[in-house]
C-alpha positions, 0 to 999 in steps of 0.5 A: 706074922712071918710066913711059915717056911716049908723047905730051906737050904742052910749053907756053911761056906768056906774058902774051898768048899760049902756044905748045903743042907736042904731041910723040910718041915716033915724032917726030910734032910738032903746034904751035899758038899760042893767046891767053891770054884765057879763050875761047882757053884753053878752045879750047886745053884742048879741043885738048889733050884731043882729042890724047890726050897723057899730060901737059902740061908748062909752065914756072912763068913768073910768074903766067901759068901759073895760067890754064892750070892753071885750065882743065886742072886735073882734066882732064889731068896737069899738070907744073909745071917750074921754069924753071932746071931746064929751062933750054935751051942758049944760042943762037937762042931762039924761043917755038916752040923753047922749047915743043918743048924743054919737050915734049922734056924732059917725054917723056923724064921729065927734069922734077922737077915743082914742087908744085901745091897743091890749089885750096883750099890755093891760095885759103887761101894767097892769102887769108893773104898778102892779109891779111898785106899789108893788116895791113902797110899798116895798120901803116904808116898807124898809124906815119904817124899817130903820126909826124905827131902826134909832129911836132906835139909831140902825145905821145899815146903817153906817155898812152895805151897804144894811140893807136887804141884807144877813147880814142885814136880819141876824141882823134884824131877831135877833132883832125881836127874842129879841136878843141883838145887841151886841150878834147877 
């Protein structure tokens, strides 16, 4: 059985601001709006810590939750909620209502939290994804060079195993410098 939460904070985060609602089991509600620049996020963190809540629940909205996680990490329990899981009933929607709803589902333990990887793993994942992206871009450029050569009837791939190996680069540099292919 999950432990009962007595005081939680629900956060509806956007690009430029967030709305935070601290909700207590006795029905007490405190709501504040903060800008998402770093100074205001530190003010938000201080407000959260001053109010002795059990946890902070936040909807995983794009990358906007990352800075909130960064200022709260190792300070409070953060519950990252899947947006589809905590979707509110249709009707009048405001950021304040969304923030309060997130707090409501958190205080009643109705959120199956998404995994937040440790900082080292997040950094490794980011670096790995960046590397994959750069390798893909490099391959696209190589393919463009290959197509450009083929369109000029220069068939380097027929005589070289790697157009970008030592010999291939020597030939490409010669062509770039205006030398005739027969004189390279």
